[in-house]
Residue frames relative to the residue before (quaternion, step in Angstrom):
aa qw qx qy qz dx dy dz
M 1.0000 0.0000 0.0000 0.0000 0.00 0.00 0.00
E 0.6130 0.5443 -0.2897 0.4940 3.64 1.16 -0.87
R 0.6847 0.4986 -0.2777 0.4533 3.45 0.96 -0.94
M 0.6421 0.4998 -0.3170 0.4872 3.53 1.03 -0.80
I 0.6359 0.5102 -0.3651 0.4495 3.68 0.75 -0.75
R 0.6611 0.5069 -0.3214 0.4503 3.58 0.88 -1.10
N 0.6667 0.4856 -0.3465 0.4468 3.73 0.87 -0.69
I 0.5880 0.5753 -0.3353 0.4592 3.59 1.20 -0.59
L 0.6584 0.5206 -0.2918 0.4587 3.45 0.99 -0.99
L 0.6454 0.5233 -0.3065 0.4645 3.60 1.04 -0.93
L 0.7321 0.4643 -0.2622 0.4239 3.60 0.91 -0.53
L 0.4242 0.7173 -0.4536 0.3160 3.63 1.44 -0.20
P 0.5592 -0.6502 0.4232 0.2921 3.55 -1.01 0.84
F 0.7801 0.3638 -0.1961 0.4697 3.53 1.08 -0.60
T 0.4070 0.7090 -0.4976 0.2901 3.60 1.28 0.32
V 0.3733 0.6446 -0.5749 0.3386 3.41 -0.19 1.52
F 0.3454 -0.6611 0.6028 0.2832 3.45 -1.48 0.24
S 0.2877 -0.8688 0.4029 0.0007 3.32 -0.35 1.63
Q 0.2598 0.7902 -0.5467 0.0959 3.80 0.74 0.32
N 0.6927 0.5256 -0.3179 0.3781 3.66 1.11 -0.49
Y 0.4239 0.6944 -0.4736 0.3373 3.48 1.23 0.11
I 0.3361 -0.7444 0.5416 0.1990 3.58 -1.12 0.61
W 0.2459 -0.7775 0.5659 0.1218 3.59 -0.54 1.16
E 0.2373 -0.7551 0.5935 0.1456 3.43 -1.15 0.71
Q 0.5021 -0.7111 0.4312 0.2374 3.50 -1.05 1.12
I 0.2537 -0.8055 0.5119 0.1576 3.61 -0.73 0.79
H 0.7178 -0.0985 0.1623 0.6699 3.39 1.28 -1.22
D 0.3222 -0.7616 0.5330 0.1792 3.48 -1.18 0.57
K 0.6229 0.5540 -0.3307 0.4423 3.47 1.30 0.11
R 0.6013 -0.5519 0.4431 0.3710 3.60 -1.15 0.74
E 0.6826 0.5138 -0.3496 0.3845 3.67 0.59 -0.85
Y 0.7210 0.3816 -0.2240 0.5333 3.73 1.15 -0.39
S 0.3534 0.6655 -0.5685 0.3302 3.61 1.04 0.55
I 0.4052 -0.7765 0.4625 0.1375 3.59 -1.06 0.92
S 0.0978 -0.8204 0.5616 0.0447 3.67 -0.69 0.80
G 0.7922 0.0111 -0.0743 0.6056 3.65 1.18 0.07
V 0.1305 -0.7902 0.5987 0.0117 3.52 -1.22 0.69
A 0.0684 0.7564 -0.6504 -0.0108 3.65 -1.16 0.58
L 0.5298 -0.6110 0.4715 0.3517 3.62 -1.13 0.49
F 0.1274 0.7772 -0.6083 0.0986 3.54 -1.15 0.90
K 0.8121 -0.0216 -0.0964 0.5750 3.52 -0.80 1.19
D 0.7637 -0.2833 0.2488 0.5240 3.68 -0.74 -1.07
G 0.7121 0.3549 -0.2230 0.5631 3.66 1.28 0.20
Y 0.5863 -0.5879 0.4863 0.2722 3.43 -1.15 -0.88
I 0.2874 -0.6849 0.6402 0.1961 3.47 -1.30 0.80
V 0.0638 -0.8091 0.5841 0.0059 3.54 -0.96 1.07
V 0.2140 -0.7518 0.5965 0.1821 3.64 -1.03 0.33
H 0.2592 -0.7721 0.5721 0.0969 3.46 -1.38 0.66
D 0.3924 -0.7683 0.4487 0.2335 3.65 -0.64 0.97
N 0.2562 0.7740 -0.5513 0.1772 3.61 0.89 0.90
K 0.3377 -0.7488 0.5618 0.0983 3.54 -1.39 0.58
R 0.6605 0.5666 -0.2557 0.4210 3.49 1.29 -0.58
R 0.5605 -0.5893 0.4419 0.3785 3.66 -0.98 0.58
N 0.8330 0.2286 -0.2171 0.4546 3.55 -1.20 0.85
Q 0.5249 0.6115 -0.4225 0.4148 3.59 1.25 -0.03
A 0.5769 -0.5799 0.4304 0.3817 3.55 -1.25 0.59
R 0.1890 -0.7545 0.6179 0.1152 3.45 -1.28 0.81
V 0.7842 0.1051 -0.0247 0.6111 3.67 1.15 -0.78
S 0.0058 -0.8041 0.5944 -0.0006 3.46 -0.98 0.65
Y 0.2639 -0.7250 0.5889 0.2405 3.61 -1.24 0.30
I 0.1685 -0.7679 0.6145 0.0652 3.63 -0.93 0.95
D 0.2498 -0.7951 0.5359 0.1352 3.56 -0.60 1.09
K 0.7391 -0.4695 0.2430 0.4174 3.66 -1.31 0.30
K 0.6433 0.4906 -0.2997 0.5057 3.55 1.41 -0.18
L 0.4395 -0.7301 0.3852 0.3542 3.51 1.46 0.07
N 0.3462 0.6439 -0.5825 0.3553 3.52 0.99 0.96
I 0.2663 -0.7755 0.5674 0.0755 3.53 -1.00 1.14
T 0.0344 -0.7765 0.6292 0.0016 3.71 -0.89 0.96
K 0.4369 -0.6590 0.5770 0.2048 3.56 -0.89 1.06
L 0.2525 -0.7437 0.6141 0.0781 3.49 -0.99 1.15
I 0.4545 -0.6837 0.5124 0.2518 3.63 -1.19 0.58
W 0.3856 -0.7183 0.5414 0.2057 3.60 -0.78 1.10
P 0.4893 -0.7559 0.3456 0.2640 3.63 -0.58 1.01
V 0.7409 0.2895 -0.1747 0.5802 3.61 1.24 -0.42
R 0.6674 -0.5475 0.3612 0.3526 3.57 -1.39 0.51
K 0.7139 0.3924 -0.2896 0.5026 3.58 0.95 -0.64
L 0.3438 -0.7714 0.5097 0.1641 3.52 -0.66 1.25
P 0.5018 -0.5805 0.5252 0.3680 3.66 -1.16 0.32
F 0.3284 -0.7609 0.5436 0.1330 3.56 -1.19 0.76
D 0.8625 -0.0154 0.0124 0.5056 3.61 -0.48 1.08
L 0.1287 0.8147 -0.5538 0.1140 3.39 0.64 1.20
E 0.1793 -0.8416 0.5094 -0.0112 3.49 -0.77 1.21
A 0.8391 0.1084 -0.0441 0.5313 3.49 1.13 -0.22
V 0.0574 -0.7644 0.6402 0.0499 3.77 -1.12 0.62
V 0.0639 0.7998 -0.5931 0.0670 3.53 -0.86 0.86
K 0.4452 -0.6877 0.4775 0.3175 3.62 -0.92 0.98
F 0.4311 -0.7029 0.5048 0.2557 3.49 -1.04 0.71
P 0.5329 -0.6921 0.3506 0.3378 3.61 -0.51 1.09
N 0.8945 0.0954 -0.0563 0.4330 3.59 -1.11 0.83
I 0.6553 0.4107 -0.3570 0.5239 3.59 1.16 0.51
E 0.4393 -0.7155 0.4802 0.2540 3.57 -0.63 1.06
N 0.8886 0.0998 -0.0491 0.4450 3.54 -1.14 0.75
R 0.4848 0.6173 -0.3948 0.4776 3.60 1.51 0.65
F 0.0161 -0.8144 0.5787 -0.0405 3.42 -0.92 1.07
I 0.1779 -0.7116 0.6369 0.2375 3.63 -1.32 0.13
F 0.1975 -0.7585 0.6174 0.0671 3.41 -0.93 1.07
M 0.1195 -0.8296 0.5447 0.0271 3.67 -0.77 0.82
E 0.3249 -0.7033 0.6070 0.1770 3.56 -0.94 1.01
S 0.6377 -0.5451 0.3924 0.3772 3.61 -1.32 0.27
T 0.5999 0.5555 -0.3197 0.4789 3.58 1.33 -0.38
G 0.5692 -0.5760 0.4055 0.4240 3.78 1.26 -0.28
K 0.5597 0.6066 -0.4369 0.3576 3.61 1.21 -0.11
C 0.2073 -0.8283 0.5165 0.0641 3.54 -0.66 1.15
Y 0.1986 -0.7738 0.5849 0.1406 3.61 -1.08 0.48
D 0.2843 -0.7665 0.5577 0.1435 3.45 -0.68 1.07
I 0.0252 0.8768 -0.4735 0.0801 3.72 -0.04 1.25
S 0.1604 -0.7410 0.6367 0.1408 3.48 -1.20 0.52
I 0.0844 -0.8032 0.5882 0.0411 3.68 -1.00 0.74
D 0.4258 -0.7210 0.5058 0.2073 3.42 -0.92 1.25
P 0.3760 -0.7297 0.5099 0.2573 3.68 -0.63 0.98
K 0.6777 0.5181 -0.3436 0.3926 3.64 0.97 -0.44
D 0.8363 0.1337 -0.0548 0.5289 3.61 0.89 -0.97
F 0.4316 -0.7481 0.3884 0.3212 3.50 1.62 0.27
R 0.2395 0.7452 -0.5553 0.2809 3.65 1.11 0.67
I 0.1966 -0.7310 0.6433 0.1148 3.53 -1.00 1.02
D 0.1063 -0.7552 0.6449 0.0496 3.40 -1.17 1.06
L 0.2663 -0.7547 0.5713 0.1823 3.61 -0.86 0.97
L 0.1913 -0.8050 0.5574 0.0685 3.69 -0.52 1.22
G 0.8070 -0.2338 0.1578 0.5188 3.62 1.10 -0.21
N 0.1154 -0.7975 0.5786 0.1262 3.64 -1.21 -0.07
F 0.0235 -0.7678 0.6403 -0.0032 3.42 -1.38 0.49
T 0.3558 -0.7232 0.5449 0.2313 3.60 -1.27 0.26
L 0.5339 -0.6302 0.4863 0.2849 3.55 -1.09 0.99
P 0.4389 -0.7384 0.4597 0.2255 3.61 -1.01 0.86
R 0.8475 0.3301 -0.2424 0.3376 3.41 -1.53 0.20
L 0.3703 0.7479 -0.4554 0.3100 3.57 1.33 0.49
K 0.3019 -0.7101 0.6066 0.1918 3.55 -1.32 0.57
S 0.6496 -0.5707 0.3258 0.3823 3.58 -1.17 0.67
N 0.6792 0.4624 -0.3142 0.4755 3.62 1.18 -0.66
M 0.5198 0.6355 -0.4473 0.3549 3.80 0.94 0.07
N 0.0944 -0.7519 0.6515 0.0374 3.44 -1.29 0.70
L 0.2567 -0.8267 0.4865 0.1186 3.52 -0.21 1.31
E 0.0523 0.8150 -0.5769 -0.0182 3.71 -0.94 0.64
G 0.7271 0.3849 -0.2390 0.5157 3.55 1.28 -0.34
L 0.0804 0.7719 -0.6243 0.0889 3.58 -1.15 0.73
T 0.1900 0.7318 -0.6497 0.0795 3.58 -1.04 0.70
I 0.2373 -0.7761 0.5730 0.1141 3.57 -1.19 0.56
F 0.1469 -0.8100 0.5668 0.0318 3.40 -0.94 0.98
Q 0.3169 -0.7329 0.5760 0.1753 3.71 -0.99 0.87
S 0.0083 0.8063 -0.5913 -0.0148 3.59 -0.29 1.09
A 0.7020 -0.4675 0.3670 0.3923 3.38 -1.45 0.09
Q 0.7294 0.3895 -0.2100 0.5217 3.54 1.25 -0.33
G 0.7394 -0.3417 0.1994 0.5447 3.60 1.31 0.28
I 0.6892 -0.5042 0.3642 0.3716 3.44 -1.56 0.28
V 0.1304 -0.7697 0.6218 0.0631 3.67 -0.93 0.77
F 0.2007 -0.7064 0.6677 0.1225 3.51 -1.06 0.96
L 0.0771 -0.7266 0.6816 0.0384 3.42 -1.24 0.82
Y 0.0846 0.7967 -0.5769 0.1592 3.61 -0.63 1.27
G 0.1162 -0.8304 0.5437 -0.0366 3.39 -1.07 0.94
D 0.4925 -0.6231 0.5626 0.2293 3.51 -1.35 1.07
R 0.4360 -0.7289 0.4216 0.3176 3.73 -0.53 0.79
G 0.3078 -0.7980 0.4463 0.2630 3.42 1.18 -0.76
S 0.2340 -0.7629 0.5799 0.1642 3.72 -1.14 -0.19
D 0.7269 -0.3634 0.3273 0.4821 3.47 -1.38 -0.22
L 0.7664 0.3424 -0.2152 0.4991 3.71 1.04 -0.74
R 0.7311 0.3170 -0.2148 0.5646 3.72 1.13 -0.17
V 0.3610 -0.6683 0.6106 0.2239 3.48 -0.98 1.02
S 0.5208 -0.6026 0.5137 0.3191 3.51 -1.32 0.64
T 0.2176 -0.7171 0.6459 0.1458 3.54 -1.51 0.42
L 0.1655 -0.7529 0.6325 0.0752 3.52 -0.79 1.11
F 0.1641 -0.8048 0.5687 0.0444 3.54 -0.97 1.01
T 0.0640 -0.7542 0.6458 0.0998 3.61 -0.98 0.53
A 0.0996 0.7847 -0.6042 0.0965 3.60 -0.98 0.91
F 0.4180 -0.6974 0.5369 0.2251 3.41 -1.11 0.88
F 0.2894 -0.8005 0.5148 0.1025 3.70 -0.86 0.98
N 0.2189 -0.7040 0.6623 0.1336 3.58 -0.94 0.95
Q 0.3398 -0.8074 0.4619 0.1387 3.47 -0.35 1.41
K 0.6292 0.5801 -0.2611 0.4466 3.49 1.22 -0.78
K 0.7877 0.2940 -0.1243 0.5269 3.54 1.11 -0.81
N 0.3173 -0.7663 0.4753 0.2937 3.50 1.38 -0.32
T 0.4616 0.6605 -0.4258 0.4115 3.47 1.05 0.97
F 0.3057 -0.7805 0.5157 0.1773 3.51 -1.28 0.36
Y 0.0032 0.7962 -0.6043 -0.0279 3.70 -1.02 0.45
N 0.7732 0.2862 -0.2565 0.5045 3.47 -1.54 0.27
I 0.2301 0.8097 -0.5109 0.1746 3.67 0.69 0.99
K 0.0308 -0.8057 0.5904 -0.0368 3.52 -0.70 0.98
S 0.1458 -0.7978 0.5779 0.0908 3.61 -1.23 0.56
H 0.1487 -0.7852 0.6002 0.0325 3.52 -1.26 0.68
K 0.3353 -0.7385 0.5324 0.2425 3.69 -0.77 0.90
I 0.1411 -0.7758 0.6149 0.0081 3.58 -0.88 0.92
N 0.1566 0.7771 -0.5990 0.1131 3.52 -0.77 1.08
L 0.0768 -0.8540 0.5135 0.0337 3.57 0.27 1.33
P 0.5909 -0.6547 0.3737 0.2872 3.53 -1.11 0.98
K 0.7968 0.1715 -0.0917 0.5720 3.70 1.15 -0.52
P 0.5112 -0.1720 -0.8361 0.1003 1.61 -1.94 1.49
K 0.4847 -0.6718 0.4511 0.3321 3.68 -1.16 0.51
A 0.8207 0.2496 -0.1162 0.5007 3.73 0.85 -0.91
H 0.8144 0.1327 -0.1779 0.5362 3.64 -1.16 0.76
K 0.2184 0.8517 -0.4476 0.1629 3.55 1.20 0.83
R 0.0825 -0.6844 0.7227 0.0501 3.43 -1.44 0.60
N 0.2934 -0.7909 0.5090 0.1711 3.62 -0.41 1.06
I 0.7843 0.1348 -0.0572 0.6028 3.52 1.16 -0.69
A 0.0885 -0.7890 0.6068 -0.0385 3.48 -0.43 1.48
D 0.7708 -0.1002 0.0626 0.6260 3.46 1.25 -0.60
L 0.1957 -0.7731 0.5844 0.1498 3.60 -1.18 0.16
A 0.0008 0.7593 -0.6497 0.0375 3.62 -1.11 0.62
I 0.2458 -0.7062 0.6473 0.1478 3.52 -1.48 0.60
D 0.2902 -0.7294 0.5818 0.2129 3.54 -0.96 0.87
N 0.6782 -0.5220 0.3065 0.4166 3.66 -1.34 0.06
K 0.6696 0.4396 -0.3717 0.4693 3.61 1.07 0.36
G 0.6247 -0.6144 0.2997 0.3774 3.47 1.33 0.51
N 0.4394 0.6679 -0.4574 0.3894 3.58 1.26 0.43
I 0.3315 -0.7632 0.5375 0.1369 3.44 -1.04 1.01
W 0.2051 -0.8232 0.5284 0.0321 3.46 -0.62 1.06
S 0.0112 -0.7783 0.6273 0.0233 3.75 -0.94 0.71
S 0.3039 -0.6969 0.6286 0.1640 3.24 -1.39 0.87
A 0.1036 -0.7977 0.5924 0.0448 3.69 -0.71 0.95
T 0.0392 -0.8515 0.5228 -0.0144 3.63 -0.61 0.99
S 0.2903 -0.6698 0.6399 0.2400 3.43 -1.41 0.30
D 0.0432 -0.8205 0.5619 -0.0959 3.53 -0.79 1.22
P 0.0199 -0.8645 0.5022 -0.0064 3.62 0.39 1.20
G 0.7789 -0.2050 0.1760 0.5659 3.65 1.09 -0.23
D 0.6989 -0.5008 0.3000 0.4132 3.52 -1.27 0.42
D 0.7242 0.3985 -0.3020 0.4750 3.75 0.96 -0.10
G 0.5531 -0.6264 0.3862 0.3907 3.61 1.29 0.08
P 0.5708 0.0832 -0.7163 -0.3925 1.53 -2.25 -1.07
F 0.3772 -0.7222 0.5581 0.1570 3.53 -1.07 1.13
S 0.0663 0.7194 -0.6887 -0.0619 3.57 -1.52 0.08
T 0.1713 -0.7624 0.6223 0.0468 3.45 -1.38 0.41
A 0.0637 -0.7584 0.6477 0.0361 3.55 -1.22 0.87
I 0.1928 -0.7861 0.5745 0.1219 3.50 -0.81 0.98
Y 0.1550 -0.7731 0.6150 0.0022 3.45 -0.97 1.12
E 0.2325 -0.5912 0.7313 0.2483 3.47 -1.71 0.18
I 0.1722 -0.8258 0.5332 0.0633 3.63 -0.45 1.30
G 0.8017 -0.0973 0.1075 0.5798 3.71 1.04 -0.47
T 0.3900 -0.6635 0.5857 0.2543 3.44 -1.49 -0.20
I 0.1580 -0.7286 0.6446 0.1692 3.54 -1.27 0.29
N 0.3192 -0.7928 0.5001 0.1393 3.61 -0.83 0.98
N 0.8108 -0.3318 0.2030 0.4373 3.60 -1.35 0.13
V 0.7629 0.4157 -0.1531 0.4709 3.44 1.05 -1.02
G 0.6098 -0.6217 0.3163 0.3763 3.53 1.28 0.07
K 0.5324 0.6150 -0.4413 0.3788 3.50 1.24 0.42
F 0.3635 -0.7248 0.5679 0.1414 3.41 -1.02 1.19
N 0.0813 -0.7570 0.6475 0.0326 3.55 -1.12 1.00
L 0.2845 -0.7668 0.5560 0.1479 3.60 -0.54 1.22
I 0.4423 -0.6117 0.5784 0.3092 3.67 -1.05 0.92
H 0.5476 -0.6040 0.4630 0.3478 3.52 -1.08 0.74
P 0.5538 -0.6628 0.3713 0.3408 3.64 -0.97 0.87
N 0.6371 0.5671 -0.3454 0.3914 3.52 1.12 -0.52
L 0.6555 0.4822 -0.2411 0.5289 3.56 1.64 -0.35
Q 0.5727 0.5956 -0.4187 0.3768 3.53 1.08 -0.21
K 0.0933 0.7742 -0.6066 0.1549 3.55 -0.54 1.46
P 0.5668 -0.5937 0.4294 0.3767 3.66 -0.95 0.73
L 0.3393 -0.6650 0.6334 0.2035 3.43 -1.30 0.83
M 0.8066 0.0460 -0.0065 0.5893 3.67 1.16 -0.56
I 0.0454 -0.7762 0.6224 0.0902 3.39 -1.13 0.57
F 0.1311 -0.7908 0.5976 0.0160 3.57 -0.98 0.98
S 0.2173 -0.7528 0.6037 0.1467 3.59 -0.89 0.95
D 0.8117 0.2985 -0.1673 0.4733 3.61 -1.17 0.51
Q 0.7143 0.3489 -0.2671 0.5446 3.58 1.18 0.26
K 0.1175 -0.7446 0.6522 0.0796 3.61 -1.04 0.81
V 0.1386 -0.8152 0.5622 0.0110 3.42 -0.26 1.52
E 0.0376 -0.8087 0.5840 -0.0597 3.49 -0.61 1.27
A 0.7169 0.3250 -0.2051 0.5817 3.62 1.31 0.14
I 0.1406 0.7831 -0.5951 0.1134 3.46 -0.73 1.23
T 0.1234 0.7817 -0.6065 0.0763 3.55 -1.10 0.71
F 0.3582 -0.7151 0.5519 0.2362 3.51 -1.29 0.15
K 0.1596 -0.7299 0.6580 0.0941 3.39 -1.28 0.73
K 0.7112 -0.1572 0.0119 0.6851 3.59 0.14 1.41
R 0.8040 -0.3120 0.1869 0.4704 3.49 -0.72 -1.05
D 0.4923 0.6420 -0.4183 0.4130 3.53 1.39 0.10
L 0.3332 -0.7519 0.5463 0.1584 3.62 -1.11 0.80
I 0.1061 -0.7915 0.6010 0.0316 3.55 -0.95 1.05
L 0.1337 -0.7691 0.6248 -0.0162 3.42 -0.98 1.17
M 0.0120 -0.7529 0.6579 -0.0133 3.53 -1.17 0.88
T 0.2814 -0.8204 0.4795 0.1334 3.50 -1.07 0.63
D 0.2339 -0.6642 0.6780 0.2107 3.45 -1.58 0.27
N 0.0292 0.8367 -0.5441 0.0551 3.47 0.11 1.25
E 0.5214 -0.6905 0.3799 0.3271 3.61 1.19 0.75
N 0.8544 -0.0762 0.0230 0.5135 3.68 -0.55 -0.95
F 0.6272 0.4636 -0.3633 0.5096 3.57 1.27 0.10
G 0.5950 -0.6228 0.3792 0.3381 3.68 1.00 0.39
S 0.6036 -0.5505 0.4535 0.3563 3.49 -1.14 -0.74
T 0.1557 -0.7455 0.6429 0.0819 3.59 -1.30 0.70
F 0.2867 -0.7426 0.5905 0.1325 3.47 -1.51 0.20
L 0.0825 0.7664 -0.6370 0.0101 3.67 -0.96 0.66
L 0.1114 -0.7214 0.6765 0.0978 3.53 -1.15 0.93
I 0.1126 -0.7523 0.6463 0.0603 3.56 -1.01 0.97
K 0.2723 -0.7735 0.5607 0.1147 3.57 -0.62 1.16
S 0.4696 -0.6913 0.4801 0.2666 3.43 -0.92 0.95
K 0.3577 -0.7499 0.5115 0.2192 3.48 -1.18 0.49
């Protein structure tokens, strides 16, 4: 089994060390650093982990990387948004997640970008010391599965949760957890800064080093497991978890796929946000 997994990893289209890629600047201000991304129209919906009044929470980025702040629909703003994921099989529907695990069920009008808040709920089985940064959603043959992760630290391994979601009741069932402790980065580590699923059911994680608002940052991208047609997650053995890519001077907190192409965006704190599109081979 281990030999088979190792061979699969060697055949992945993105298995490269990628310091030579050229990143494009989205914005140079801390307020517009990016902590989550999802495809929308011909561009992207992104979230910001801001906490102060009047700071941006959600923005739209067009195909030329112009960024526009969107208006939150109610007076009370979300606190520390860390992820945005398109809801399966429903147009213009998204789930936004705070670091606390509180989620917002959102609809966005593609014509005027009006945000409608449809409801909210909190992810289950969380502990008080957890800080969630990664979320992705999978439509299985047996129902919708949420995969969400505590970012972890140098002293605390991360926990990845999988849970089936009852959309009518906003409740979860068949909840399972997995410990994640990735080998790189080694210091100021966050094993799960974001999560994404590719078109083959592989689960990707961005692991970052975040020593402070001025860096220096680094990121390692991993495939940590797979999810099958019935929603069962299989963790790649820890001894086989090796980075597919490593980036210096970038803190990637937002990853998604556009067909087979990989899209990365950053929360580079005082240096703002950057963008990278890696086309599959």
